[in-house]
Structure formats: structure tokens, C-alpha cells
MMTF fields as JSON, N, C-alpha, C and O atoms, coordinates in Angstrom:
{
  "mmtfVersion": "1.0.0",
  "mmtfProducer": "UNKNOWN",
  "numBonds": 351,
  "numAtoms": 352,
  "numGroups": 88,
  "numChains": 1,
  "numModels": 1,
  "chainsPerModel": [1],
  "groupsPerChain": [88],
  "chainIdList": ["A"],
  "bondAtomList": [4, 2, 8, 6, 12, 10, 16, 14, 20, 18, 24, 22, 28, 26, 32, 30, 36, 34, 40, 38, 44, 42, 48, 46, 52, 50, 56, 54, 60, 58, 64, 62, 68, 66, 72, 70, 76, 74, 80, 78, 84, 82, 88, 86, 92, 90, 96, 94, 100, 98, 104, 102, 108, 106, 112, 110, 116, 114, 120, 118, 124, 122, 128, 126, 132, 130, 136, 134, 140, 138, 144, 142, 148, 146, 152, 150, 156, 154, 160, 158, 164, 162, 168, 166, 172, 170, 176, 174, 180, 178, 184, 182, 188, 186, 192, 190, 196, 194, 200, 198, 204, 202, 208, 206, 212, 210, 216, 214, 220, 218, 224, 222, 228, 226, 232, 230, 236, 234, 240, 238, 244, 242, 248, 246, 252, 250, 256, 254, 260, 258, 264, 262, 268, 266, 272, 270, 276, 274, 280, 278, 284, 282, 288, 286, 292, 290, 296, 294, 300, 298, 304, 302, 308, 306, 312, 310, 316, 314, 320, 318, 324, 322, 328, 326, 332, 330, 336, 334, 340, 338, 344, 342, 348, 346],
  "bondOrderList": [1, 1, 1, 1, 1, 1, 1, 1, 1, 1, 1, 1, 1, 1, 1, 1, 1, 1, 1, 1, 1, 1, 1, 1, 1, 1, 1, 1, 1, 1, 1, 1, 1, 1, 1, 1, 1, 1, 1, 1, 1, 1, 1, 1, 1, 1, 1, 1, 1, 1, 1, 1, 1, 1, 1, 1, 1, 1, 1, 1, 1, 1, 1, 1, 1, 1, 1, 1, 1, 1, 1, 1, 1, 1, 1, 1, 1, 1, 1, 1, 1, 1, 1, 1, 1, 1, 1],
  "groupList": [{"groupName": "MET", "atomNameList": ["N", "CA", "C", "O"], "elementList": ["N", "C", "C", "O"], "formalChargeList": [0, 0, 0, 0], "bondAtomList": [1, 0, 2, 1, 3, 2], "bondOrderList": [1, 1, 2], "singleLetterCode": "M", "chemCompType": "L-PEPTIDE LINKING"}, {"groupName": "THR", "atomNameList": ["N", "CA", "C", "O"], "elementList": ["N", "C", "C", "O"], "formalChargeList": [0, 0, 0, 0], "bondAtomList": [1, 0, 2, 1, 3, 2], "bondOrderList": [1, 1, 2], "singleLetterCode": "T", "chemCompType": "L-PEPTIDE LINKING"}, {"groupName": "ILE", "atomNameList": ["N", "CA", "C", "O"], "elementList": ["N", "C", "C", "O"], "formalChargeList": [0, 0, 0, 0], "bondAtomList": [1, 0, 2, 1, 3, 2], "bondOrderList": [1, 1, 2], "singleLetterCode": "I", "chemCompType": "L-PEPTIDE LINKING"}, {"groupName": "LEU", "atomNameList": ["N", "CA", "C", "O"], "elementList": ["N", "C", "C", "O"], "formalChargeList": [0, 0, 0, 0], "bondAtomList": [1, 0, 2, 1, 3, 2], "bondOrderList": [1, 1, 2], "singleLetterCode": "L", "chemCompType": "L-PEPTIDE LINKING"}, {"groupName": "SER", "atomNameList": ["N", "CA", "C", "O"], "elementList": ["N", "C", "C", "O"], "formalChargeList": [0, 0, 0, 0], "bondAtomList": [1, 0, 2, 1, 3, 2], "bondOrderList": [1, 1, 2], "singleLetterCode": "S", "chemCompType": "L-PEPTIDE LINKING"}, {"groupName": "TRP", "atomNameList": ["N", "CA", "C", "O"], "elementList": ["N", "C", "C", "O"], "formalChargeList": [0, 0, 0, 0], "bondAtomList": [1, 0, 2, 1, 3, 2], "bondOrderList": [1, 1, 2], "singleLetterCode": "W", "chemCompType": "L-PEPTIDE LINKING"}, {"groupName": "GLY", "atomNameList": ["N", "CA", "C", "O"], "elementList": ["N", "C", "C", "O"], "formalChargeList": [0, 0, 0, 0], "bondAtomList": [1, 0, 2, 1, 3, 2], "bondOrderList": [1, 1, 2], "singleLetterCode": "G", "chemCompType": "PEPTIDE LINKING"}, {"groupName": "ALA", "atomNameList": ["N", "CA", "C", "O"], "elementList": ["N", "C", "C", "O"], "formalChargeList": [0, 0, 0, 0], "bondAtomList": [1, 0, 2, 1, 3, 2], "bondOrderList": [1, 1, 2], "singleLetterCode": "A", "chemCompType": "L-PEPTIDE LINKING"}, {"groupName": "LYS", "atomNameList": ["N", "CA", "C", "O"], "elementList": ["N", "C", "C", "O"], "formalChargeList": [0, 0, 0, 0], "bondAtomList": [1, 0, 2, 1, 3, 2], "bondOrderList": [1, 1, 2], "singleLetterCode": "K", "chemCompType": "L-PEPTIDE LINKING"}, {"groupName": "PHE", "atomNameList": ["N", "CA", "C", "O"], "elementList": ["N", "C", "C", "O"], "formalChargeList": [0, 0, 0, 0], "bondAtomList": [1, 0, 2, 1, 3, 2], "bondOrderList": [1, 1, 2], "singleLetterCode": "F", "chemCompType": "L-PEPTIDE LINKING"}, {"groupName": "PRO", "atomNameList": ["N", "CA", "C", "O"], "elementList": ["N", "C", "C", "O"], "formalChargeList": [0, 0, 0, 0], "bondAtomList": [1, 0, 2, 1, 3, 2], "bondOrderList": [1, 1, 2], "singleLetterCode": "P", "chemCompType": "L-PEPTIDE LINKING"}, {"groupName": "ARG", "atomNameList": ["N", "CA", "C", "O"], "elementList": ["N", "C", "C", "O"], "formalChargeList": [0, 0, 0, 0], "bondAtomList": [1, 0, 2, 1, 3, 2], "bondOrderList": [1, 1, 2], "singleLetterCode": "R", "chemCompType": "L-PEPTIDE LINKING"}, {"groupName": "ASP", "atomNameList": ["N", "CA", "C", "O"], "elementList": ["N", "C", "C", "O"], "formalChargeList": [0, 0, 0, 0], "bondAtomList": [1, 0, 2, 1, 3, 2], "bondOrderList": [1, 1, 2], "singleLetterCode": "D", "chemCompType": "L-PEPTIDE LINKING"}, {"groupName": "HIS", "atomNameList": ["N", "CA", "C", "O"], "elementList": ["N", "C", "C", "O"], "formalChargeList": [0, 0, 0, 0], "bondAtomList": [1, 0, 2, 1, 3, 2], "bondOrderList": [1, 1, 2], "singleLetterCode": "H", "chemCompType": "L-PEPTIDE LINKING"}, {"groupName": "TYR", "atomNameList": ["N", "CA", "C", "O"], "elementList": ["N", "C", "C", "O"], "formalChargeList": [0, 0, 0, 0], "bondAtomList": [1, 0, 2, 1, 3, 2], "bondOrderList": [1, 1, 2], "singleLetterCode": "Y", "chemCompType": "L-PEPTIDE LINKING"}, {"groupName": "VAL", "atomNameList": ["N", "CA", "C", "O"], "elementList": ["N", "C", "C", "O"], "formalChargeList": [0, 0, 0, 0], "bondAtomList": [1, 0, 2, 1, 3, 2], "bondOrderList": [1, 1, 2], "singleLetterCode": "V", "chemCompType": "L-PEPTIDE LINKING"}, {"groupName": "ASN", "atomNameList": ["N", "CA", "C", "O"], "elementList": ["N", "C", "C", "O"], "formalChargeList": [0, 0, 0, 0], "bondAtomList": [1, 0, 2, 1, 3, 2], "bondOrderList": [1, 1, 2], "singleLetterCode": "N", "chemCompType": "L-PEPTIDE LINKING"}],
  "groupTypeList": [0, 1, 2, 3, 4, 5, 2, 2, 3, 6, 3, 3, 7, 6, 7, 2, 7, 8, 9, 3, 3, 10, 6, 11, 12, 10, 6, 6, 3, 2, 6, 1, 1, 3, 2, 6, 2, 1, 6, 7, 9, 2, 6, 6, 5, 2, 4, 7, 11, 5, 0, 12, 13, 10, 2, 4, 8, 12, 9, 14, 12, 6, 7, 1, 5, 7, 7, 7, 2, 6, 6, 4, 3, 15, 3, 3, 2, 7, 14, 11, 3, 3, 9, 6, 16, 4, 11, 12],
  "groupIdList": [1, 2, 3, 4, 5, 6, 7, 8, 9, 10, 11, 12, 13, 14, 15, 16, 17, 18, 19, 20, 21, 22, 23, 24, 25, 26, 27, 28, 29, 30, 31, 32, 33, 34, 35, 36, 37, 38, 39, 40, 41, 42, 43, 44, 45, 46, 47, 48, 49, 50, 51, 52, 53, 54, 55, 56, 57, 58, 59, 60, 61, 62, 63, 64, 65, 66, 67, 68, 69, 70, 71, 72, 73, 74, 75, 76, 77, 78, 79, 80, 81, 82, 83, 84, 85, 86, 87, 88],
  "secStructList": [7, 7, 2, 2, 2, 2, 2, 2, 2, 2, 2, 2, 2, 2, 2, 2, 2, 2, 2, 2, 1, 7, 1, 7, 7, 6, 6, 2, 2, 2, 2, 2, 2, 2, 2, 2, 2, 2, 2, 2, 2, 2, 2, 2, 2, 2, 2, 2, 2, 2, 1, 7, 7, 7, 7, 7, 1, 7, 6, 6, 7, 2, 2, 2, 2, 2, 2, 2, 2, 2, 2, 2, 2, 2, 2, 2, 2, 2, 2, 2, 2, 2, 2, 6, 6, 6, 6, 7],
  "xCoordList": [-1.471, -2.074, -3.424, -4.121, -3.765, -5.025, -6.12, -5.848, -7.343, -8.472, -8.266, -8.565, -7.764, -7.537, -6.526, -6.71, -5.475, -4.493, -5.064, -4.697, -5.957, -6.622, -7.55, -7.668, -8.203, -9.072, -8.239, -8.614, -7.117, -6.225, -5.676, -5.626, -5.264, -4.776, -5.875, -5.606, -7.106, -8.229, -8.501, -8.793, -8.409, -8.587, -7.536, -7.847, -6.305, -5.223, -5.337, -5.084, -5.716, -5.883, -7.033, -6.942, -8.114, -9.223, -8.813, -9.229, -8.0, -7.518, -6.609, -6.683, -5.762, -4.883, -5.696, -5.422, -6.692, -7.556, -8.314, -8.467, -8.781, -9.472, -8.527, -8.933, -7.274, -6.273, -6.003, -5.86, -5.933, -5.666, -6.866, -6.705, -8.052, -9.284, -10.129, -11.136, -9.716, -10.419, -11.801, -12.128, -12.577, -13.922, -14.929, -14.59, -16.174, -17.232, -17.66, -17.865, -17.791, -18.262, -19.699, -20.079, -20.504, -21.897, -22.051, -23.035, -21.117, -21.248, -20.56, -20.712, -19.815, -19.09, -17.926, -17.421, -17.516, -16.361, -16.603, -15.73, -17.769, -18.061, -18.132, -17.595, -18.79, -18.882, -17.522, -17.231, -16.684, -15.343, -14.497, -13.71, -14.655, -13.929, -14.34, -13.491, -15.639, -16.116, -15.688, -15.39, -15.66, -15.18, -13.701, -13.273, -12.921, -11.5, -11.287, -10.45, -12.026, -11.898, -12.321, -11.63, -13.458, -13.936, -12.97, -12.714, -12.438, -11.465, -10.199, -9.624, -9.764, -8.579, -8.833, -7.99, -9.989, -10.321, -10.443, -9.894, -11.161, -11.358, -10.046, -9.749, -9.261, -7.966, -7.027, -6.331, -7.003, -6.175, -6.653, -5.845, -7.968, -8.527, -8.22, -7.83, -8.397, -8.096, -6.621, -6.25, -5.784, -4.344, -3.952, -3.114, -4.545, -4.214, -4.835, -4.233, -6.019, -6.754, -6.293, -6.02, -6.199, -5.954, -4.597, -4.183, -3.9, -2.606, -1.443, -0.293, -1.733, -0.722, 0.247, 1.444, -0.274, 0.531, -0.131, -1.131, 0.411, -0.222, -0.218, 0.666, -1.213, -1.307, -0.124, 0.123, 0.586, 1.783, 1.414, 0.388, 2.257, 2.057, 2.697, 2.582, 3.371, 4.034, 3.124, 2.638, 2.9, 2.02, 2.581, 1.817, 3.887, 4.526, 4.878, 5.796, 4.182, 4.414, 3.836, 2.65, 4.662, 4.236, 3.12, 2.213, 3.171, 2.127, 0.778, -0.262, 0.789, -0.449, -1.04, -2.251, -0.196, -0.66, -1.201, -2.241, -0.507, -0.966, -2.323, -3.193, -2.502, -3.782, -4.89, -6.001, -4.601, -5.607, -5.981, -7.162, -5.005, -5.277, -5.999, -6.928, -5.573, -6.24, -7.69, -8.57, -7.942, -9.316, -10.154, -11.321, -9.57, -10.292, -10.604, -11.695, -9.645, -9.881, -10.995, -11.875, -10.955, -11.985, -13.364, -14.322, -13.472, -14.761, -15.224, -16.414, -14.296, -14.657, -15.154, -16.126, -14.507, -14.945, -16.317, -17.202, -16.49, -17.785, -18.888, -19.998, -18.587, -19.566, -19.966, -21.141, -18.982, -19.286, -20.108, -20.997, -19.824, -20.606, -22.049, -22.973, -22.237, -23.586, -24.394, -25.586, -23.759, -24.475, -23.93, -24.088, -23.302, -22.611, -23.499, -23.045, -24.732, -25.6, -26.464, -27.343, -26.241, -27.129, -26.9, -27.762, -25.775, -25.517, -25.691, -25.352, -26.205, -26.407, -27.602, -27.906],
  "yCoordList": [-100.94, -100.83, -101.545, -101.577, -102.098, -102.803, -101.84, -100.691, -102.323, -101.513, -101.111, -99.978, -102.019, -101.709, -100.575, -99.7, -100.587, -99.51, -98.184, -97.133, -98.206, -96.979, -96.45, -95.237, -97.336, -96.897, -96.275, -95.238, -96.895, -96.334, -94.996, -94.038, -94.927, -93.669, -92.613, -91.452, -93.007, -92.071, -91.57, -90.389, -92.447, -92.026, -90.993, -89.973, -91.271, -90.342, -89.051, -87.971, -89.15, -87.956, -87.101, -85.874, -87.734, -86.988, -86.261, -85.126, -86.915, -86.269, -85.083, -84.042, -85.243, -84.148, -83.008, -81.84, -83.336, -82.302, -81.555, -80.336, -82.273, -81.643, -80.736, -79.671, -81.147, -80.323, -79.056, -77.976, -79.185, -78.03, -77.1, -75.913, -77.624, -76.853, -77.032, -77.739, -76.391, -76.61, -75.966, -75.144, -76.352, -75.81, -76.921, -78.104, -76.525, -77.51, -78.039, -77.275, -79.322, -79.963, -80.404, -80.838, -80.297, -80.724, -82.207, -82.591, -83.042, -84.478, -85.0, -86.178, -84.185, -84.632, -85.551, -85.522, -86.35, -87.225, -88.292, -88.55, -88.9, -89.961, -89.389, -89.976, -88.253, -87.622, -87.219, -87.421, -86.648, -86.247, -87.462, -87.407, -88.545, -89.774, -90.328, -90.714, -90.365, -90.851, -89.936, -90.405, -88.637, -87.692, -87.942, -87.868, -88.234, -88.53, -89.773, -89.771, -90.826, -92.064, -91.835, -92.252, -91.171, -90.883, -89.963, -90.151, -88.979, -88.065, -88.774, -88.439, -89.745, -90.518, -91.299, -91.327, -91.929, -92.68, -91.751, -92.032, -90.65, -89.716, -89.042, -88.905, -88.624, -88.007, -88.962, -88.561, -90.212, -91.215, -91.487, -91.658, -91.528, -91.763, -90.588, -90.797, -89.35, -88.175, -88.126, -87.803, -88.441, -88.441, -89.456, -89.169, -90.622, -91.668, -91.386, -91.679, -90.828, -90.645, -89.428, -89.54, -88.27, -87.037, -86.403, -85.549, -86.769, -86.154, -87.051, -86.755, -88.132, -89.044, -89.516, -89.663, -89.748, -90.314, -91.617, -91.599, -92.742, -94.017, -94.241, -93.771, -94.958, -95.256, -96.129, -97.178, -95.679, -96.368, -97.565, -97.567, -98.564, -99.712, -99.468, -100.297, -98.337, -97.977, -97.075, -96.055, -97.446, -96.682, -95.302, -94.375, -95.148, -93.897, -93.004, -92.191, -93.131, -92.287, -90.899, -90.769, -89.869, -88.506, -88.001, -87.315, -88.331, -87.875, -88.516, -87.871, -89.765, -90.433, -89.777, -89.571, -89.453, -88.774, -87.395, -86.997, -86.654, -85.315, -85.387, -84.552, -86.38, -86.543, -86.891, -86.371, -87.756, -88.144, -86.972, -86.755, -86.223, -85.076, -83.985, -83.356, -83.765, -82.777, -83.142, -82.283, -84.405, -84.854, -84.694, -84.31, -84.985, -84.827, -83.365, -83.038, -82.485, -81.058, -80.54, -79.806, -80.922, -80.465, -80.953, -80.179, -82.217, -82.739, -82.098, -81.84, -81.844, -81.218, -79.791, -79.374, -79.045, -77.684, -77.716, -76.936, -78.614, -78.725, -79.125, -78.597, -80.05, -80.494, -79.347, -79.185, -78.558, -77.416, -76.367, -75.752, -76.156, -75.191, -75.646, -74.835, -76.941, -77.456, -77.615, -77.306, -78.091, -78.425, -77.717, -78.212, -76.588, -75.908, -75.429, -75.368, -75.089, -74.543, -75.585, -75.231, -76.852, -77.875, -78.136, -78.739, -77.71, -77.943, -76.69, -76.697, -75.631, -74.384, -74.46, -73.497],
  "zCoordList": [-119.029, -117.72, -117.73, -118.744, -116.616, -116.494, -116.028, -115.678, -116.03, -115.565, -114.102, -113.724, -113.293, -111.884, -111.715, -110.869, -112.506, -112.392, -112.884, -112.359, -113.883, -114.321, -113.232, -113.058, -112.506, -111.412, -110.297, -109.75, -109.957, -108.933, -109.401, -108.629, -110.661, -111.227, -111.171, -110.861, -111.468, -111.411, -110.009, -109.82, -109.025, -107.632, -107.237, -106.621, -107.596, -107.273, -108.074, -107.542, -109.35, -110.18, -109.663, -109.672, -109.212, -108.626, -107.353, -107.118, -106.534, -105.303, -105.632, -104.98, -106.634, -107.043, -107.641, -107.365, -108.456, -109.045, -107.945, -108.015, -106.947, -105.823, -105.047, -104.581, -104.905, -104.227, -105.029, -104.456, -106.359, -107.216, -107.339, -107.622, -107.131, -107.268, -105.992, -106.011, -104.885, -103.626, -103.624, -104.48, -102.667, -102.516, -102.359, -102.412, -102.165, -101.993, -103.343, -104.286, -103.429, -104.648, -104.46, -103.373, -105.511, -105.399, -105.077, -104.445, -105.491, -105.282, -104.051, -103.728, -103.353, -102.18, -102.538, -103.66, -101.591, -101.768, -102.838, -103.667, -102.822, -103.798, -105.208, -106.147, -105.356, -106.674, -107.21, -108.389, -106.349, -106.766, -107.138, -108.083, -106.404, -106.72, -108.078, -108.882, -108.326, -109.623, -110.771, -111.87, -110.508, -111.516, -111.796, -112.947, -110.77, -110.962, -111.804, -112.707, -111.526, -112.297, -113.751, -114.68, -113.934, -115.288, -116.022, -117.211, -115.326, -115.93, -116.369, -117.405, -115.596, -115.979, -117.262, -118.158, -117.343, -118.557, -119.761, -120.826, -119.59, -120.705, -121.094, -122.281, -120.11, -120.405, -121.129, -122.062, -120.71, -121.394, -122.803, -123.716, -122.986, -124.315, -125.251, -126.4, -124.761, -125.584, -125.923, -127.051, -124.961, -125.194, -126.261, -127.116, -126.213, -127.18, -128.546, -129.58, -128.547, -129.808, -130.595, -131.79, -129.953, -130.693, -130.441, -131.225, -129.408, -129.127, -129.505, -129.18, -130.18, -130.692, -129.61, -129.858, -128.428, -127.348, -126.929, -126.211, -127.365, -127.016, -125.509, -124.793, -125.055, -123.628, -123.238, -123.833, -122.243, -121.797, -120.929, -120.247, -120.968, -120.082, -118.725, -117.822, -118.58, -117.339, -116.503, -116.992, -115.266, -114.378, -114.075, -113.804, -114.117, -113.72, -114.907, -114.803, -116.017, -117.177, -116.908, -116.605, -117.016, -116.712, -117.602, -117.129, -118.888, -119.805, -119.482, -119.616, -119.063, -118.675, -117.431, -117.351, -116.468, -115.26, -115.593, -115.068, -116.463, -116.849, -117.544, -117.299, -118.406, -119.095, -118.102, -118.209, -117.149, -116.153, -115.257, -114.986, -114.799, -113.937, -114.729, -114.221, -115.963, -116.81, -117.076, -117.013, -117.372, -117.572, -116.323, -116.4, -115.173, -113.904, -113.618, -113.152, -113.897, -113.686, -114.588, -114.138, -115.852, -116.788, -116.349, -116.349, -115.979, -115.531, -114.221, -114.043, -113.317, -112.048, -112.27, -111.641, -113.148, -113.466, -114.137, -113.787, -115.094, -115.78, -114.804, -114.869, -113.905, -112.918, -111.99, -111.66, -111.575, -110.718, -111.457, -110.868, -112.732, -113.501, -113.678, -113.618, -113.897, -114.119, -112.835, -112.81, -111.778, -110.545, -109.322, -108.206, -109.499, -108.403, -107.281, -106.138, -107.549, -106.517, -105.837, -105.051, -106.114, -105.564, -104.079, -103.438, -103.504, -102.068, -101.224, -100.041, -101.797, -101.038, -100.13, -99.427]
}
């Protein structure tokens, strides 16, 4: 997969993570989008590095999507824990 496809995957993974974890985010739409993209990269890297699942060249690989969504969820939860009260 190219960088562009990872960015698209990250956008979609961020939207799915936001759907799975609703509520107000401290960063709004832009922050959640950036968290999704970063989560996709980190989830893919962790999957390839420590879970012995090489990064697939196929955009529709389920394990790649699970890693991207999982990374986005973890980052979104961490972001809310660190900066959750900034929009009150």
C-alpha cells in the first residue's frame, strides 16, 4: 500500500473509531481525523513489528483494517484521557 492509501485508510479508521466511541472530542473533527491517520500508521507498524503480520499490499485486508481501527481507538481514548476537559 502507498502512503496515500494509508492516509485514506486512516481517515476511514478514524471515522469508524469515532462511531464506536461517540462523544465530544477535545480536538474536534480535525483532531479526530489526525488521530485516525496516526492510529492507522501506528496500528500497522505494531501489527508488522510485534504481531508477526506483515503489512499487506491489499487495501481490503481485514487484519490491516483491524490494526488501523484498533490504533485509532487507542489513540482516541488516550487523547480523551489527557485532554478531555479542554472543551468544557
